[in-house]
C-alpha positions as a Markdown table, in Angstrom:
| # | Residue | x | y | z |
|---|---|---|---|---|
| 1 | Unk | 122.8 | 5.8 | 330.1 |
| 2 | Unk | 123.5 | 9.5 | 330.3 |
| 3 | Unk | 121.6 | 11.6 | 327.7 |
| 4 | Unk | 122.8 | 14.7 | 325.9 |
| 5 | Unk | 120.7 | 17.8 | 324.9 |
| 6 | Unk | 121.7 | 20.9 | 323.2 |
| 7 | Unk | 119.8 | 23.8 | 324.8 |
| 8 | Unk | 120.2 | 27.4 | 326.0 |
| 9 | Unk | 123.5 | 28.1 | 324.6 |
| 10 | Unk | 125.3 | 24.9 | 325.8 |
| 11 | Unk | 125.4 | 21.2 | 326.1 |
| 12 | Unk | 123.6 | 19.5 | 329.0 |
| 13 | Unk | 124.6 | 16.0 | 330.0 |
| 14 | Unk | 122.0 | 14.3 | 332.4 |
| 15 | Unk | 123.2 | 11.2 | 334.2 |
| 16 | Unk | 121.1 | 8.2 | 335.2 |
| 17 | Unk | 120.2 | 7.5 | 338.8 |
| 18 | Unk | 123.1 | 4.9 | 339.2 |
| 19 | Unk | 125.6 | 7.0 | 337.2 |
| 20 | Unk | 125.1 | 10.0 | 339.6 |
| 21 | Unk | 126.8 | 7.8 | 342.3 |
| 22 | Unk | 129.9 | 7.6 | 340.2 |
| 23 | Unk | 130.0 | 11.2 | 339.0 |
| 24 | Unk | 128.6 | 12.9 | 342.1 |
| 25 | Unk | 126.2 | 15.1 | 340.0 |
| 26 | Unk | 122.8 | 15.0 | 338.4 |
| 27 | Unk | 123.9 | 16.7 | 335.4 |
| 28 | Unk | 126.6 | 19.0 | 333.9 |
| 29 | Unk | 126.1 | 22.0 | 331.6 |
| 30 | Unk | 128.8 | 23.2 | 329.4 |
| 31 | Unk | 128.3 | 26.7 | 328.1 |
| 32 | Unk | 129.0 | 27.0 | 324.3 |
| 33 | Unk | 131.6 | 29.7 | 325.1 |
| 34 | Unk | 133.6 | 27.1 | 327.1 |
| 35 | Unk | 133.8 | 24.4 | 324.3 |
| 36 | Unk | 137.2 | 24.3 | 322.6 |
| 37 | Unk | 136.6 | 21.2 | 320.5 |
| 38 | Unk | 134.0 | 18.6 | 319.7 |
| 39 | Unk | 134.8 | 15.2 | 318.3 |
| 40 | Unk | 133.0 | 12.0 | 317.4 |
| 41 | Unk | 134.6 | 9.1 | 319.1 |
| 42 | Unk | 133.8 | 5.5 | 317.7 |
| 43 | Unk | 135.1 | 3.6 | 320.8 |
| 44 | Unk | 134.9 | 5.9 | 323.7 |
| 45 | Unk | 135.8 | 3.4 | 326.3 |
| 46 | Unk | 139.3 | 3.3 | 324.9 |
| 47 | Unk | 139.8 | 7.0 | 325.1 |
| 48 | Unk | 140.1 | 7.5 | 328.9 |
| 49 | Unk | 143.6 | 7.8 | 330.4 |
| 50 | Unk | 145.2 | 8.0 | 333.9 |
| 51 | Unk | 143.9 | 7.2 | 337.4 |
| 52 | Unk | 140.1 | 7.0 | 338.1 |
| 53 | Unk | 137.4 | 7.6 | 340.5 |
| 54 | Unk | 134.3 | 5.8 | 339.4 |
| 55 | Unk | 133.0 | 2.5 | 338.0 |
| 56 | Unk | 135.0 | 0.3 | 335.6 |
| 57 | Unk | 134.0 | -2.9 | 334.1 |
| 58 | Unk | 137.0 | -3.6 | 331.9 |
| 59 | Unk | 136.4 | -3.1 | 328.1 |
| 60 | Unk | 132.6 | -2.7 | 328.7 |
| 61 | Unk | 131.9 | 0.3 | 330.9 |
| 62 | Unk | 133.4 | 3.4 | 332.5 |
| 63 | Unk | 131.6 | 5.9 | 334.5 |
| 64 | Unk | 133.2 | 8.7 | 336.7 |
| 65 | Unk | 136.3 | 10.8 | 336.6 |
| 66 | Unk | 139.5 | 9.7 | 334.7 |
| 67 | Unk | 142.8 | 11.4 | 334.3 |
| 68 | Unk | 143.7 | 11.7 | 338.0 |
| 69 | Unk | 147.5 | 12.4 | 338.2 |
| 70 | Unk | 147.7 | 13.4 | 334.6 |
| 71 | Unk | 146.6 | 17.0 | 334.6 |
| 72 | Unk | 143.8 | 16.4 | 332.1 |
| 73 | Unk | 140.6 | 15.3 | 333.9 |
| 74 | Unk | 137.8 | 13.6 | 332.1 |
| 75 | Unk | 134.2 | 13.2 | 333.1 |
| 76 | Unk | 133.3 | 9.8 | 331.5 |
| 77 | Unk | 130.1 | 7.9 | 330.9 |
| 78 | Unk | 131.3 | 5.5 | 328.1 |
| 79 | Unk | 129.9 | 2.1 | 326.9 |
| 80 | Unk | 131.2 | -0.4 | 324.5 |
| 81 | Unk | 129.5 | -0.6 | 321.2 |
| 82 | Unk | 128.0 | 2.8 | 321.6 |
| 83 | Unk | 129.8 | 5.9 | 319.8 |
| 84 | Unk | 130.6 | 8.8 | 321.9 |
| 85 | Unk | 131.0 | 12.6 | 322.0 |
| 86 | Unk | 134.3 | 14.1 | 323.3 |
| 87 | Unk | 133.9 | 17.7 | 324.3 |
| 88 | Unk | 137.0 | 19.6 | 325.2 |
| 89 | Unk | 136.3 | 22.3 | 327.8 |
| 90 | Unk | 138.1 | 25.6 | 328.6 |
| 91 | Unk | 138.0 | 24.9 | 332.4 |
| 92 | Unk | 138.4 | 28.7 | 333.4 |
| 93 | Unk | 135.4 | 29.8 | 331.3 |
| 94 | Unk | 133.2 | 26.8 | 332.3 |
| 95 | Unk | 133.9 | 26.9 | 336.0 |
| 96 | Unk | 134.0 | 23.0 | 335.9 |
| 97 | Unk | 136.6 | 20.7 | 337.6 |
| 98 | Unk | 137.4 | 18.8 | 334.4 |
| 99 | Unk | 138.9 | 19.5 | 330.9 |
| 100 | Unk | 136.8 | 17.0 | 328.9 |
| 101 | Unk | 133.5 | 15.3 | 328.9 |
| 102 | Unk | 133.3 | 11.9 | 327.2 |
| 103 | Unk | 129.8 | 10.5 | 326.8 |
| 104 | Unk | 128.4 | 7.5 | 324.8 |
| 105 | Unk | 125.3 | 8.5 | 322.9 |
| 106 | Unk | 123.6 | 6.6 | 320.1 |
| 107 | Unk | 123.1 | 9.9 | 318.3 |
| 108 | Unk | 126.7 | 11.2 | 318.8 |
| 109 | Unk | 127.2 | 11.8 | 315.0 |
| 110 | Unk | 124.2 | 14.1 | 314.8 |
| 111 | Unk | 125.2 | 16.0 | 317.8 |
| 112 | Unk | 128.7 | 16.6 | 316.5 |
| 113 | Unk | 127.1 | 18.0 | 313.2 |
| 114 | Unk | 125.1 | 20.4 | 315.4 |
| 115 | Unk | 127.9 | 21.5 | 317.7 |
| 116 | Unk | 130.7 | 21.9 | 315.0 |
């Protein structure tokens, strides 16, 4: 499962070794200046949309990139039964190839409180 840290003026998401195969990176760092919105998501598996490049176990697990063909790309690591954190990003400021990060984290409610 991916881990989320708040450090050095931003949010760092580190991916597990097998998740790295689906997201093509070890970690992503979103600078606080690029964060447009933060939201607690109770069922993050249901919040993806559009085409995908990644791992899907229907209703259970989604890891990879979603939103292909929709104009809104999401970097996703979501699991059923684990709340998630949705971070909307200003792509131009962050220099990242996606508009949202959607990650399951047992402490998502605490993280939202810190980021808002």
